[in-house]
C-alpha positions, -999 to 999 in steps of 0.1 A, spaced: 0 0 0 13 34 -9 13 61 18 30 92 3 52 105 30 81 130 34 100 130 66 123 157 79 139 161 113 114 137 128 83 153 112 63 132 88 42 150 61 16 125 47 -4 136 17 -34 115 6 -51 127 -25 -84 108 -28 -75 83 0 -86 47 -4 -104 26 22 -71 7 28 -53 40 34 -80 51 58 -77 18 77 -39 23 78 -43 57 94 -67 43 120 -44 14 129 -11 33 129 -20 68 141 -51 60 162 -73 84 143 -110 80 151 -128 59 124 -157 83 127 -134 112 116 -119 92 88 -151 78 75 -166 113 76 -140 123 50 -148 94 28 -185 102 28 -181 140 27 -204 145 57 -180 168 75 -186 205 81 -156 228 88 -145 224 123 -116 220 148 -117 190 170 -90 185 197 -82 149 207 -56 137 231 -30 128 205 -39 150 176 -61 179 164 -84 176 134 -90 207 114 -115 204 86 -118 232 60 -137 238 28 -119 253 -1 -136 268 -31 -128 255 -66 -141 265 -100 -136 239 -127 -121 254 -159 -129 242 -194 -93 251 -204 -64 253 -181 -62 288 -166 -29 306 -171 -14 324 -142 17 345 -136 29 316 -115 22 290 -142 49 304 -165 78 280 -157 106 260 -172 97 226 -187 101 198 -163 97 219 -132 68 222 -108 51 255 -99 65 271 -68 34 280 -47 57 294 -20 75 321 -39 46 329 -62 24 333 -32 -9 337 -51 -12 326 -86 -43 344 -97 -60 326 -125 -75 345 -154 -108 332 -166 -122 334 -201 -150 360 -202 -181 342 -213 -218 347 -207 -221 312 -192 -226 309 -155 -198 291 -136 -203 268 -107 -183 270 -75 -175 235 -61 -162 229 -26 -132 207 -18 -129 194 17 -95 192 33 -89 173 66 -57 180 85 -47 157 113 -20 176 132 1 156 157 33 164 175 55 148 149 32 145 118 7 163 96 -16 140 77 -38 156 49 -68 141 32 -80 159 1 -89 155 -36 -81 170 -70 -98 203 -61 -68 213 -40 -37 207 -62 -17 233 -42 -13 206 -15 2 182 -40 25 209 -53 38 217 -18 42 180 -11 63 175 -43 84 205 -34 92 190 0 100 157 -17 126 171 -41 141 201 -22 159 200 11 155 238 13 117 235 10 117 207 36 136 228 60 116 260 53 82 242 57 88 213 79 117 226 101 94 245 124 70 216 133 36 203 122 16 233 133 37 257 112 35 233 82 -3 233 86 -4 271 88 16 275 56 -6 251 37 -38 266 50 -25 301 42 -18 291 6 -52 275 2 -69 306 16 -48 330 -6 -57 310 -37 -94 315 -31 -90 353 -34 -89 350 -72 -124 335 -71 -137 363 -50 -122 389 -74 -137 371 -104 -172 370 -88 -169 407 -79 -159 418 -114 -179 394 -136 -209 383 -116 -210 350 -136 -221 328 -106 
């Protein structure tokens, strides 16, 4: 079973994009996460919340996502071939949307953060690609591992949540200017 993990200075960053039932069972068995919390993610019955447990804190947040017919180009998406976008230095890549008379639909992506003393486990789906980008940056760069993971699980959680929130500002601006929702 594949559990995507990056470890740095005793901190494990686990990134599960569309977790399987087997991965959920692994988290329950190896981390002691409540099956109720884990199954809530699978069945999308969770509302945003913070739940403090003895060994970990669960933080559930909803992130807006607007599916695009064509890939939106951003200032941050101009990059060298074979590289991944740097969501850290290009803090907010603001997408540009084609101006059409058609209404757009805002979808919500749920992200569950399990924050422990020496780990951060994230459950999410394709509506939050920023998490995958950050994870990949931590995998390939010791500088990013040190910058993001060197200050502990709470700081890593903060940086990821900050990037997710910043990325939603472009949707607000688009709604404000185009009123296509």
